[in-house]
N, CA, C and O atoms as a DFTB+ gen file, in Angstrom:
420 C
 N C O
     1  1      96.231     -18.708     182.990
     2  2      96.670     -17.433     183.487
     3  2      97.813     -16.954     182.608
     4  3      98.641     -17.752     182.171
     5  1      97.860     -15.660     182.348
     6  2      98.913     -15.098     181.525
     7  2     100.212     -14.966     182.284
     8  3     100.289     -15.281     183.472
     9  1     101.203     -14.512     181.612
    10  2     102.518     -14.327     182.226
    11  2     102.734     -12.891     182.684
    12  3     103.821     -12.556     183.156
    13  1     101.723     -12.038     182.555
    14  2     101.844     -10.635     182.938
    15  2     101.116     -10.404     184.255
    16  3      99.981     -10.846     184.435
    17  1     101.775      -9.712     185.165
    18  2     101.173      -9.313     186.437
    19  2     101.335      -7.809     186.570
    20  3     102.350      -7.246     186.160
    21  1     100.340      -7.168     187.140
    22  2     100.417      -5.721     187.322
    23  2     101.603      -5.344     188.209
    24  3     102.265      -4.330     187.987
    25  1     101.859      -6.189     189.227
    26  2     102.955      -5.939     190.157
    27  2     103.756      -7.232     190.342
    28  3     103.180      -8.308     190.501
    29  1     105.073      -7.117     190.320
    30  2     105.944      -8.255     190.601
    31  2     106.966      -7.815     191.647
    32  3     107.210      -6.623     191.834
    33  1     107.558      -8.797     192.323
    34  2     108.448      -8.503     193.439
    35  2     109.752      -9.261     193.293
    36  3     109.772     -10.410     192.854
    37  1     110.852      -8.598     193.671
    38  2     112.168      -9.219     193.601
    39  2     112.905      -9.169     194.941
    40  3     113.867      -9.911     195.141
    41  1     112.470      -8.311     195.851
    42  2     113.133      -8.192     197.156
    43  2     112.827      -9.425     198.010
    44  3     111.702      -9.925     198.020
    45  1     113.839      -9.900     198.720
    46  2     113.685     -11.096     199.550
    47  2     112.529     -10.973     200.539
    48  3     111.778     -11.929     200.727
    49  1     112.376      -9.815     201.172
    50  2     111.309      -9.633     202.164
    51  2     109.929      -9.739     201.515
    52  3     109.013     -10.322     202.095
    53  1     109.780      -9.185     200.330
    54  2     108.495      -9.255     199.628
    55  2     108.167     -10.691     199.226
    56  3     107.030     -11.142     199.372
    57  1     109.160     -11.396     198.724
    58  2     108.953     -12.789     198.311
    59  2     108.630     -13.647     199.534
    60  3     107.771     -14.527     199.463
    61  1     109.304     -13.401     200.641
    62  2     109.023     -14.146     201.872
    63  2     107.592     -13.900     202.343
    64  3     106.939     -14.823     202.830
    65  1     107.098     -12.673     202.207
    66  2     105.715     -12.369     202.585
    67  2     104.740     -13.150     201.718
    68  3     103.779     -13.723     202.232
    69  1     104.972     -13.181     200.417
    70  2     104.104     -13.934     199.513
    71  2     104.140     -15.427     199.845
    72  3     103.100     -16.085     199.864
    73  1     105.331     -15.957     200.104
    74  2     105.452     -17.372     200.456
    75  2     104.751     -17.666     201.786
    76  3     104.182     -18.744     201.960
    77  1     104.788     -16.715     202.720
    78  2     104.079     -16.874     203.987
    79  2     102.576     -16.939     203.786
    80  3     101.888     -17.691     204.476
    81  1     102.062     -16.157     202.848
    82  2     100.631     -16.214     202.536
    83  2     100.267     -17.577     201.958
    84  3      99.223     -18.136     202.295
    85  1     101.114     -18.108     201.097
    86  2     100.873     -19.433     200.509
    87  2     100.706     -20.468     201.618
    88  3      99.819     -21.318     201.546
    89  1     101.546     -20.402     202.632
    90  2     101.477     -21.354     203.744
    91  2     100.159     -21.252     204.506
    92  3      99.723     -22.227     205.118
    93  1      99.528     -20.094     204.476
    94  2      98.262     -19.883     205.183
    95  2      97.044     -20.265     204.344
    96  3      95.911     -20.144     204.809
    97  1      97.269     -20.727     203.107
    98  2      96.176     -20.990     202.173
    99  2      96.208     -22.423     201.649
   100  3      96.356     -22.638     200.446
   101  1      96.068     -23.414     202.549
   102  2      96.085     -24.807     202.082
   103  2      94.814     -25.171     201.321
   104  3      93.801     -24.476     201.408
   105  1      94.885     -26.266     200.580
   106  2      93.726     -26.768     199.832
   107  2      92.491     -26.819     200.721
   108  3      92.540     -27.315     201.846
   109  1      91.397     -26.306     200.205
   110  2      90.063     -26.402     200.805
   111  2      89.899     -25.685     202.140
   112  3      88.882     -25.871     202.807
   113  1      90.864     -24.876     202.547
   114  2      90.698     -24.100     203.783
   115  2      89.593     -23.070     203.592
   116  3      89.481     -22.453     202.532
   117  1      88.784     -22.893     204.621
   118  2      87.777     -21.830     204.607
   119  2      88.428     -20.598     205.205
   120  3      88.937     -20.631     206.325
   121  1      88.405     -19.495     204.436
   122  2      89.128     -18.295     204.836
   123  2      88.322     -17.031     204.568
   124  3      87.401     -17.004     203.752
   125  1      88.707     -16.000     205.284
   126  2      88.296     -14.638     204.945
   127  2      89.579     -13.897     204.641
   128  3      90.487     -13.856     205.471
   129  1      89.664     -13.308     203.458
   130  2      90.830     -12.535     203.064
   131  2      90.528     -11.062     203.227
   132  3      89.527     -10.567     202.709
   133  1      91.389     -10.358     203.945
   134  2      91.310      -8.906     204.016
   135  2      92.243      -8.383     202.943
   136  3      93.418      -8.748     202.895
   137  1      91.716      -7.527     202.083
   138  2      92.459      -7.070     200.918
   139  2      93.045      -5.681     201.131
   140  3      92.563      -4.911     201.962
   141  1      94.074      -5.375     200.380
   142  2      94.766      -4.096     200.489
   143  2      93.844      -2.914     200.212
   144  3      94.068      -1.822     200.735
   145  1      92.815      -3.117     199.400
   146  2      91.889      -2.023     199.077
   147  2      90.780      -1.873     200.113
   148  3      89.878      -1.055     199.937
   149  1      90.838      -2.662     201.202
   150  2      89.841      -2.592     202.253
   151  2      88.705      -3.581     202.099
   152  3      87.888      -3.717     203.010
   153  1      88.629      -4.269     200.987
   154  2      87.578      -5.258     200.762
   155  2      87.880      -6.574     201.451
   156  3      88.957      -6.773     202.012
   157  1      86.900      -7.471     201.397
   158  2      87.080      -8.816     201.924
   159  2      86.517      -9.817     200.930
   160  3      85.617      -9.506     200.150
   161  1      87.061     -11.021     200.972
   162  2      86.555     -12.142     200.191
   163  2      86.497     -13.323     201.147
   164  3      87.469     -13.616     201.843
   165  1      85.348     -14.003     201.179
   166  2      85.168     -15.146     202.056
   167  2      84.810     -16.364     201.212
   168  3      83.954     -16.302     200.329
   169  1      85.489     -17.477     201.507
   170  2      85.190     -18.695     200.773
   171  2      86.217     -19.772     201.057
   172  3      86.909     -19.740     202.075
   173  1      86.307     -20.735     200.136
   174  2      87.206     -21.872     200.280
   175  2      88.332     -21.785     199.254
   176  3      88.107     -21.446     198.093
   177  1      89.538     -22.096     199.699
   178  2      90.692     -22.145     198.807
   179  2      90.511     -23.357     197.897
   180  3      90.361     -24.480     198.377
   181  1      90.523     -23.133     196.605
   182  2      90.364     -24.231     195.659
   183  2      91.584     -25.150     195.699
   184  3      91.458     -26.357     195.911
   185  1      92.743     -24.576     195.497
   186  2      94.019     -25.299     195.518
   187  2      95.061     -24.347     196.091
   188  3      95.061     -23.159     195.770
   189  1      95.953     -24.866     196.942
   190  2      96.999     -24.006     197.504
   191  2      97.711     -23.282     196.362
   192  3      98.139     -23.919     195.400
   193  1      97.841     -21.967     196.458
   194  2      98.531     -21.231     195.394
   195  2     100.042     -21.467     195.458
   196  3     100.562     -22.017     196.429
   197  1     100.717     -21.044     194.417
   198  2     102.175     -21.063     194.397
   199  2     102.663     -19.692     193.950
   200  3     101.957     -18.968     193.248
   201  1     103.869     -19.346     194.362
   202  2     104.476     -18.141     193.808
   203  2     105.117     -18.538     192.487
   204  3     105.665     -19.631     192.343
   205  1     105.034     -17.631     191.536
   206  2     105.527     -17.917     190.195
   207  2     106.218     -16.680     189.641
   208  3     106.075     -15.579     190.173
   209  1     106.955     -16.878     188.583
   210  2     107.614     -15.770     187.905
   211  2     106.662     -15.168     186.876
   212  3     106.061     -15.878     186.070
   213  1     106.541     -13.849     186.922
   214  2     105.713     -13.099     185.982
   215  2     106.533     -11.930     185.448
   216  3     107.598     -11.597     185.968
   217  1     106.010     -11.332     184.413
   218  2     106.559     -10.081     183.894
   219  2     105.603      -8.961     184.255
   220  3     104.386      -9.140     184.200
   221  1     106.144      -7.800     184.626
   222  2     105.277      -6.654     184.849
   223  2     104.992      -5.995     183.497
   224  3     105.571      -6.401     182.489
   225  1     104.116      -4.991     183.450
   226  2     103.767      -4.376     182.154
   227  2     104.956      -3.779     181.404
   228  3     104.890      -3.578     180.191
   229  1     106.061      -3.490     182.138
   230  2     107.251      -2.934     181.489
   231  2     108.268      -4.010     181.110
   232  3     109.355      -3.696     180.626
   233  1     107.915      -5.275     181.328
   234  2     108.805      -6.369     180.970
   235  2     109.749      -6.794     182.074
   236  3     110.577      -7.680     181.866
   237  1     109.645      -6.178     183.253
   238  2     110.485      -6.579     184.380
   239  2     110.014      -7.912     184.942
   240  3     108.812      -8.163     185.031
   241  1     110.958      -8.763     185.321
   242  2     110.627     -10.092     185.829
   243  2     110.633     -10.086     187.351
   244  3     111.495      -9.473     187.980
   245  1     109.660     -10.777     187.930
   246  2     109.583     -10.886     189.382
   247  2     108.568     -11.933     189.778
   248  3     108.088     -12.712     188.954
   249  1     108.252     -11.934     191.062
   250  2     107.422     -12.979     191.662
   251  2     106.069     -12.418     192.095
   252  3     105.978     -11.282     192.561
   253  1     105.029     -13.221     191.936
   254  2     103.700     -12.970     192.476
   255  2     102.952     -14.301     192.405
   256  3     103.559     -15.326     192.096
   257  1     101.690     -14.306     192.674
   258  2     100.894     -15.522     192.600
   259  2      99.426     -15.184     192.698
   260  3      99.056     -14.060     193.037
   261  1      98.590     -16.164     192.398
   262  2      97.139     -15.995     192.415
   263  2      96.525     -17.146     193.192
   264  3      96.926     -18.300     193.039
   265  1      95.546     -16.817     194.029
   266  2      94.789     -17.849     194.726
   267  2      93.352     -17.808     194.221
   268  3      92.785     -16.738     194.003
   269  1      92.776     -18.990     194.039
   270  2      91.361     -19.096     193.663
   271  2      90.567     -19.371     194.939
   272  3      90.832     -20.326     195.670
   273  1      89.589     -18.507     195.178
   274  2      88.693     -18.663     196.326
   275  2      87.285     -18.898     195.790
   276  3      86.742     -18.056     195.073
   277  1      86.693     -20.040     196.135
   278  2      85.304     -20.316     195.767
   279  2      84.422     -19.595     196.776
   280  3      84.516     -19.836     197.980
   281  1      83.569     -18.715     196.283
   282  2      82.769     -17.828     197.110
   283  2      81.930     -18.600     198.133
   284  3      81.327     -19.623     197.808
   285  1      81.900     -18.097     199.371
   286  2      81.153     -18.769     200.446
   287  2      79.651     -18.760     200.187
   288  3      78.966     -19.728     200.516
   289  1      79.133     -17.693     199.608
   290  2      77.686     -17.591     199.370
   291  2      77.263     -18.256     198.074
   292  3      76.134     -18.731     197.953
   293  1      78.166     -18.292     197.108
   294  2      77.859     -18.888     195.810
   295  2      79.089     -19.655     195.320
   296  3      79.898     -19.111     194.569
   297  1      79.234     -20.925     195.746
   298  2      80.431     -21.703     195.398
   299  2      80.681     -21.852     193.899
   300  3      81.786     -22.213     193.494
   301  1      79.675     -21.581     193.073
   302  2      79.907     -21.646     191.629
   303  2      80.656     -20.411     191.124
   304  3      81.097     -20.376     189.975
   305  1      80.800     -19.399     191.985
   306  2      81.521     -18.175     191.626
   307  2      82.909     -18.215     192.253
   308  3      83.042     -18.419     193.459
   309  1      83.931     -18.024     191.444
   310  2      85.310     -18.047     191.932
   311  2      85.917     -16.653     191.865
   312  3      85.682     -15.892     190.926
   313  1      86.700     -16.344     192.882
   314  2      87.483     -15.105     192.926
   315  2      88.936     -15.485     192.680
   316  3      89.437     -16.438     193.278
   317  1      89.607     -14.764     191.820
   318  2      91.032     -14.964     191.586
   319  2      91.746     -13.741     192.143
   320  3      91.621     -12.640     191.606
   321  1      92.499     -13.943     193.230
   322  2      93.086     -12.846     193.982
   323  2      94.614     -12.917     193.879
   324  3      95.211     -13.955     194.165
   325  1      95.237     -11.821     193.472
   326  2      96.700     -11.754     193.473
   327  2      97.172     -11.784     194.920
   328  3      96.612     -11.094     195.773
   329  1      98.193     -12.576     195.198
   330  2      98.683     -12.723     196.563
   331  2      99.099     -11.385     197.172
   332  3      98.871     -11.145     198.358
   333  1      99.706     -10.517     196.372
   334  2     100.183      -9.250     196.932
   335  2      99.043      -8.326     197.352
   336  3      99.278      -7.331     198.039
   337  1      97.828      -8.636     196.953
   338  2      96.666      -7.815     197.335
   339  2      96.050      -8.269     198.664
   340  3      95.101      -7.652     199.148
   341  1      96.584      -9.342     199.254
   342  2      96.062      -9.861     200.515
   343  2      96.815      -9.212     201.675
   344  3      98.038      -9.314     201.770
   345  1      96.064      -8.543     202.555
   346  2      96.652      -7.943     203.751
   347  2      96.693      -8.926     204.909
   348  3      97.633      -8.936     205.703
   349  1      95.651      -9.758     204.991
   350  2      95.550     -10.696     206.112
   351  2      94.698     -11.884     205.708
   352  3      93.737     -11.748     204.951
   353  1      95.063     -13.055     206.224
   354  2      94.277     -14.276     206.037
   355  2      93.688     -14.642     207.383
   356  3      94.420     -14.792     208.362
   357  1      92.380     -14.787     207.443
   358  2      91.706     -15.261     208.653
   359  2      91.126     -16.632     208.353
   360  3      90.286     -16.778     207.465
   361  1      91.576     -17.640     209.098
   362  2      91.050     -18.992     208.918
   363  2      89.696     -19.097     209.588
   364  3      89.530     -18.667     210.729
   365  1      88.738     -19.659     208.897
   366  2      87.384     -19.827     209.420
   367  2      87.108     -21.262     209.830
   368  3      86.088     -21.544     210.459
   369  1      88.009     -22.172     209.480
   370  2      87.866     -23.564     209.881
   371  2      88.939     -23.867     210.927
   372  3      89.951     -23.170     211.001
   373  1      88.722     -24.884     211.719
   374  2      89.742     -25.210     212.713
   375  2      91.026     -25.657     212.029
   376  3      90.997     -26.359     211.018
   377  1      92.142     -25.242     212.594
   378  2      93.426     -25.694     212.059
   379  2      93.596     -27.159     212.408
   380  3      93.347     -27.572     213.541
   381  1      94.015     -27.932     211.443
   382  2      94.210     -29.362     211.646
   383  2      95.690     -29.605     211.907
   384  3      96.544     -29.152     211.146
   385  1      95.987     -30.318     212.979
   386  2      97.364     -30.649     213.306
   387  2      97.831     -31.749     212.365
   388  3      97.300     -32.859     212.420
   389  1      98.814     -31.477     211.494
   390  2      99.233     -32.482     210.520
   391  2      99.945     -33.668     211.170
   392  3     100.043     -34.729     210.552
   393  1     100.437     -33.521     212.379
   394  2     101.172     -34.576     213.056
   395  2     100.581     -34.768     214.457
   396  3     101.181     -34.327     215.438
   397  1      99.433     -35.408     214.566
   398  2      98.836     -35.576     215.897
   399  2      99.740     -36.421     216.798
   400  3     100.484     -37.288     216.341
   401  1      99.643     -36.132     218.074
   402  2     100.424     -36.883     219.062
   403  2      99.945     -38.327     219.074
   404  3      98.742     -38.580     219.005
   405  1     100.871     -39.275     219.161
   406  2     100.442     -40.687     219.255
   407  2      99.744     -40.936     220.584
   408  3     100.106     -40.380     221.621
   409  1      98.740     -41.783     220.515
   410  2      98.017     -42.148     221.734
   411  2      98.761     -43.259     222.459
   412  3      99.306     -44.170     221.836
   413  1      98.777     -43.172     223.783
   414  2      99.398     -44.278     224.498
   415  2      98.590     -45.551     224.259
   416  3      97.363     -45.503     224.179
   417  1      99.246     -46.637     224.151
   418  2      98.444     -47.813     223.891
   419  2      99.170     -49.034     223.937
   420  3      98.593     -50.103     223.732
């Protein structure tokens, strides 16, 4: 991936939103992404994305990130989606409790 992003963010609220999306996109989660342009992408998260520093086309530095989604209908096809283009993440698989309650025993 290059170091140039069409849009980068520096405001704390914007960065917090991007980081919140990262938390909703763990490895191998099955998701439907609602996009800012009204489209949707459905598939599996390849690897949890990270926010990174990029330059915008004018050379301004800021934060954004990309998530790879393996298409639900054709897993050999990958979508690379900029985090800022995601309006909503809908989980299609059950959420797994990372810390299950201990069983009495």
